[in-house]
C-alpha positions as CSV (number, residue, x, y, z in Angstrom):
1,M,-30.9,-61.3,3.2
2,A,-31.6,-63.4,0.1
3,Y,-35.3,-63.1,0.5
4,L,-35.0,-59.3,0.7
5,L,-32.7,-59.3,-2.3
6,C,-35.4,-61.0,-4.3
7,Q,-37.9,-58.3,-3.4
8,N,-35.9,-55.8,-5.6
9,N,-35.4,-53.3,-2.8
10,A,-39.1,-53.2,-2.1
11,T,-40.3,-52.9,1.5
12,T,-41.6,-56.2,2.9
13,T,-43.6,-56.7,6.0
14,K,-41.9,-58.4,9.0
15,A,-44.7,-60.9,9.1
16,R,-44.1,-62.0,5.5
17,I,-40.3,-62.3,6.1
18,A,-40.9,-64.3,9.3
19,E,-43.2,-66.7,7.4
20,A,-40.6,-67.1,4.7
21,L,-37.8,-67.8,7.1
22,W,-39.7,-70.0,9.6
23,P,-42.6,-71.5,7.6
24,E,-43.2,-74.3,10.1
25,T,-43.3,-72.0,13.1
26,E,-46.3,-70.1,14.5
27,L,-46.3,-66.5,13.5
28,I,-45.8,-65.1,17.0
29,Q,-42.7,-67.3,17.4
30,A,-41.4,-66.5,13.9
31,L,-41.8,-62.8,14.5
32,N,-39.9,-63.2,17.8
33,N,-37.1,-65.0,15.9
34,L,-37.0,-62.1,13.4
35,Y,-36.9,-59.5,16.2
36,K,-33.9,-61.3,17.7
37,L,-32.2,-61.5,14.3
38,C,-32.8,-57.8,13.6
39,N,-31.3,-56.9,17.0
40,H,-28.3,-59.1,16.2
41,L,-27.9,-57.4,12.8
42,K,-28.0,-53.9,14.4
43,D,-25.2,-54.8,16.9
44,P,-22.3,-52.5,16.1
45,K,-19.9,-55.4,16.4
46,N,-21.4,-56.9,13.2
47,E,-20.5,-55.8,9.7
48,R,-22.8,-53.1,8.4
49,L,-25.5,-54.7,6.4
50,P,-27.7,-52.8,3.9
51,I,-30.9,-53.6,5.8
52,I,-33.4,-50.9,6.7
53,V,-35.7,-51.8,9.5
54,H,-38.8,-49.8,9.9
55,R,-41.6,-50.3,12.4
56,N,-43.4,-53.2,10.7
57,E,-41.3,-53.5,7.5
58,I,-37.8,-54.3,6.3
59,S,-36.0,-53.5,3.1
60,L,-32.6,-53.4,1.6
61,D,-30.7,-50.2,0.8
62,G,-29.9,-50.8,-2.9
63,A,-27.2,-48.2,-2.9
64,M,-25.2,-50.0,-0.3
65,Y,-24.6,-53.4,-1.9
66,S,-23.7,-55.2,-5.0
67,C,-24.5,-58.8,-5.9
68,D,-24.6,-61.1,-8.9
69,L,-28.4,-61.4,-8.9
70,K,-28.8,-57.6,-9.0
71,D,-26.2,-57.3,-11.7
72,F,-27.7,-60.2,-13.7
73,D,-31.1,-58.4,-13.6
74,L,-29.5,-55.1,-14.9
75,F,-27.7,-56.9,-17.7
76,Y,-30.8,-58.9,-18.7
77,A,-32.9,-55.6,-18.8
78,E,-30.4,-54.0,-21.2
79,K,-31.2,-56.6,-23.9
80,T,-27.9,-56.1,-25.9
81,I,-25.4,-58.7,-27.0
82,A,-22.8,-57.2,-24.7
83,S,-25.0,-57.1,-21.7
84,Y,-26.2,-60.6,-22.3
85,E,-22.7,-61.9,-22.5
86,Q,-22.0,-60.2,-19.1
87,A,-25.1,-61.9,-17.6
88,I,-23.9,-65.3,-18.9
89,R,-20.6,-64.8,-17.0
90,L,-22.6,-64.3,-13.8
91,Y,-24.7,-67.4,-14.0
92,Y,-23.4,-70.4,-12.1
93,G,-26.5,-72.6,-12.0
94,P,-29.9,-72.4,-10.2
95,A,-30.3,-69.6,-7.8
96,F,-30.4,-70.6,-4.1
97,S,-29.9,-74.3,-5.1
98,E,-28.3,-74.9,-1.6
99,D,-31.3,-73.3,0.2
100,N,-34.5,-75.2,0.7
101,Y,-37.0,-72.5,1.5
102,W,-40.5,-72.6,-0.1
103,W,-40.0,-69.2,-1.8
104,T,-36.8,-70.1,-3.6
105,S,-38.3,-72.2,-6.4
106,E,-40.0,-69.1,-7.9
107,Y,-36.6,-67.3,-8.2
108,E,-34.8,-70.4,-9.4
109,A,-37.3,-70.7,-12.2
110,K,-37.1,-67.0,-13.1
111,Y,-33.3,-67.0,-13.4
112,D,-33.2,-70.3,-15.3
113,I,-35.7,-69.1,-17.8
114,E,-33.9,-65.8,-18.3
115,Y,-30.6,-67.7,-18.7
116,Y,-32.1,-69.9,-21.4
117,Q,-33.6,-66.9,-23.2
118,I,-30.2,-65.2,-23.2
119,L,-28.4,-68.3,-24.5
120,D,-31.1,-68.7,-27.2
121,F,-30.7,-65.1,-28.3
122,L,-26.9,-65.4,-28.4
123,I,-26.9,-68.6,-30.3
124,K,-29.1,-67.0,-33.0
125,A,-27.2,-63.7,-32.9
126,Y,-23.9,-65.4,-33.6
127,E,-25.1,-68.2,-36.1
128,Q,-24.0,-66.2,-39.1
129,K,-21.4,-63.8,-37.7
130,N,-19.4,-66.2,-35.5
131,P,-20.5,-69.8,-35.8
132,Q,-17.8,-70.9,-33.3
133,L,-19.2,-68.6,-30.6
134,S,-22.7,-69.8,-31.5
135,K,-21.6,-73.4,-30.9
136,Y,-20.1,-72.4,-27.5
137,Y,-23.4,-70.9,-26.4
138,K,-25.2,-73.9,-27.7
139,K,-23.0,-76.2,-25.6
140,L,-23.8,-74.1,-22.5
141,Y,-27.5,-74.4,-23.4
142,D,-27.3,-78.2,-23.8
143,K,-25.3,-78.6,-20.7
144,M,-28.1,-77.1,-18.6
145,L,-30.7,-79.5,-20.0
């Protein structure tokens, strides 16, 4: 689910997902694992997940879910003080820090960099208008170093 989330609702081949989830496994076995997982997810007893399975591809239905990464991306894209402050409230540290997949480091770096950029912007934006708030954002910035 996390891998698909990072694809921003783009369709991803089953082979690519299988390689991401089971990198040490031969592709045929990894695809078999993915096939079993997809069947499990389709089981009516399971909670409805926003996964769309096509013949050789899988994607997420962006209209059916909400999550902090998706919201962070939206707030970051707005590039306003208010949206940046909302993004800061969503950030709790490196993305996927508990997962140890080969593909997570790219996203950890992306969100860390964006977080620092937002803090830098807010520090500068409040230096003259509200020095106390500027110091608060500076503490957050320094805490991450």
